[in-house]
Every structure is written in C-alpha cells, then in structure tokens.
C-alpha positions, -999 to 999 in steps of 0.1 A, spaced: 292 -207 255 266 -232 259 283 -267 264 307 -248 282 287 -240 310 268 -276 307 303 -292 316 307 -265 346 272 -275 359 276 -313 353 308 -314 368 295 -289 400 263 -318 402 284 -345 403 307 -324 432 275 -318 452 259 -359 446 291 -381 451 295 -397 479 306 -429 496 295 -463 470 285 -476 501 250 -485 505 250 -494 541 268 -467 550 246 -440 531 215 -453 546 227 -447 577 232 -406 576 205 -384 584 194 -361 547 188 -320 562 160 -312 537 152 -278 524 124 -261 547 89 -252 527 95 -215 528 128 -216 510 115 -240 483 84 -216 480 100 -188 473 136 -204 449 130 -236 438 110 -241 402 108 -263 377 115 -268 340 92 -247 318 88 -215 346 94 -184 331 91 -142 344 87 -114 327 107 -84 339 105 -47 327 132 -22 330 123 6 349 116 40 332 120 24 296 104 -2 275 131 -28 277 119 -63 284 134 -96 298 117 -127 295 135 -153 319 130 -186 316 142 -219 330 155 -250 308 168 -271 336 160 -279 375 182 -306 389 173 -315 426 195 -341 441 207 -348 479 245 -340 484 265 -370 499 300 -366 505 320 -391 520 339 -371 542 307 -360 557 285 -384 583 252 -368 573 235 -360 538 221 -326 522 191 -314 498 210 -296 469 197 -280 437 209 -262 405 184 -242 385 194 -226 345 172 -196 334 178 -182 305 174 -141 301 170 -135 267 182 -93 274 213 -105 285 213 -137 261 229 -158 284 221 -184 318 216 -175 351 228 -198 371 211 -208 410 225 -229 433 206 -240 467 222 -260 496 198 -268 522 209 -260 560 236 -285 575 254 -288 611 284 -266 621 282 -253 590 255 -231 579 221 -224 594 208 -213 566 188 -235 533 208 -204 509 206 -199 469 237 -187 449 229 -164 420 253 -160 391 258 -157 353 273 -184 330 297 -159 316 312 -146 348 311 -182 372 333 -169 398 315 -133 404 281 -142 427 257 -134 451 237 -152 481 205 -141 470 183 -157 494 183 -175 524 158 -191 549 152 -202 587 162 -163 599 144 -133 611 143 -100 594 181 -81 600 202 -111 601 234 -109 577 239 -139 562 281 -146 556 291 -175 533 325 -157 530 343 -129 536 334 -122 501 296 -132 506 273 -112 531 237 -112 526 212 -93 547 174 -101 554 161 -65 553 126 -68 562 92 -88 549 68 -69 539 27 -77 538 23 -65 509 41 -48 480 30 -33 450 51 -39 416 38 -27 379 3 -22 395 1 -56 410 -1 -66 447 20 -97 462 21 -107 494 43 -113 523 73 -103 500 111 -107 518 132 -82 505 174 -90 506 203 -70 501 239 -82 496 260 -67 513 291 -85 501 297 -98 464 323 -124 454 334 -97 425 328 -63 408 304 -79 383 277 -47 378 248 -66 367 242 -88 396 211 -79 418 215 -59 449 185 -56 465 157 -87 454 124 -92 465 110 -124 469 74 -135 465 62 -167 479 54 -192 447 62 -166 423 101 -159 429 119 -125 421 91 -96 414 118 -68 418 159 -67 416 178 -35 419 212 -42 401 246 -32 410 246 -13 379 216 13 392 189 -6 373 153 -19 385 138 -43 369 98 -53 381 77 -78 370 50 -77 345 36 -116 342 46 -153 353 41 -187 348 57 -212 378 57 -244 381 70 -257 412 
C-alpha cells in the first residue's frame, strides 16, 4: 500500500510541477503564492506531529508528517504559475497515510487558496478541508461534489482544557464520496493546525498535544 501511495503521490506532484521547458517563457510568468494565513493554518514540515483523543474514550491517534513537499506548478497551457504542496502524515489509529494537497488562488479559476484532504486507501474520496481569503459564511465550491463552508472564526476555543485562539471552523457540506472517516467539521488554529474534528461517522477527535515545524 505504501509503495502504491508513493507512486500516486509522485505522479501527482509531477503533474502539479510539470510545464514548459522554456526558461525564457517560465520567467515571464507571474507566480501566485500562498497567503500567509493559509500557510499558518495548513502548511507543516516533516517531523511535525499531533496527538488526538476520541471524545468520550481513551483511544488516541498520533498523526505525524513524514513527507512535506512544496513547489511551484508551471502548467504549459497556462500563462501563470502557482504554489502547491503535498503533505503526507501517518495515522497510527487508522494505520495509513493522511494526504493533504494545497493549491494557491489563481485567476479565473479559484478565488481562495484551498486544501484537500483524503486517505491513502481511498484516494478518490476527499473533501476541501480549508480555504483562505474569504469571510465567514462563504461557501467554496471546487466541483459540484465538493462544497465547504467557512462557518465562523471564534476568538477562543477550549479543547480538552486547552485554550486555542482565533480558531477557524469549516464544514464540508458535500464530499466526493461516502467515506465516513472524512472530517465533516474541522477547527483550525494558526500555527497549530487541526485542534478538533468531527467525522462523518459521528466520531469527535480532540487535540491533546502537538509539536509542529513550519
């Protein structure tokens, strides 16, 4: 499974970064970068980790980043470039990889930086977990099957007795499949990442401790 996943991720990374071989043409293109807000909430380097606990139980899940690749996509059919990333984390509870991919806002296509979230065993099933550059109440529609709403930002959120500041809450209104393990409501804190997630299967996971590298 790991070999299969690595091959798929390598192909995706190649597709994101592929483009013209002309150095002159590439230099003339404008590059659209990630916003700092987006990076603060979603972009973490290798060796970052989080420990979550299942609400009402002693079950814990350790999630640690073992691959974090950031680059600039330069498709030959576009007259601009844009930042992108792929991050792979390992979930000890699920025994598989969590895959996150980020794309910067680009003209006439997306009006937000956005992150997609999936699992290595069901790559066709994913959601938009986070997007930036918009106000609460905005609904981001990537495809008809992908719709996520930025519900609100709260000044403080207490999770397992720990207070997190300026937490952004998103809800995946539509997912690409019925993978019940996908998070439906997700709470992000800046420079920490996900502090609480409510899954489609009804489970709620709360952050217990973390150590991140950005």
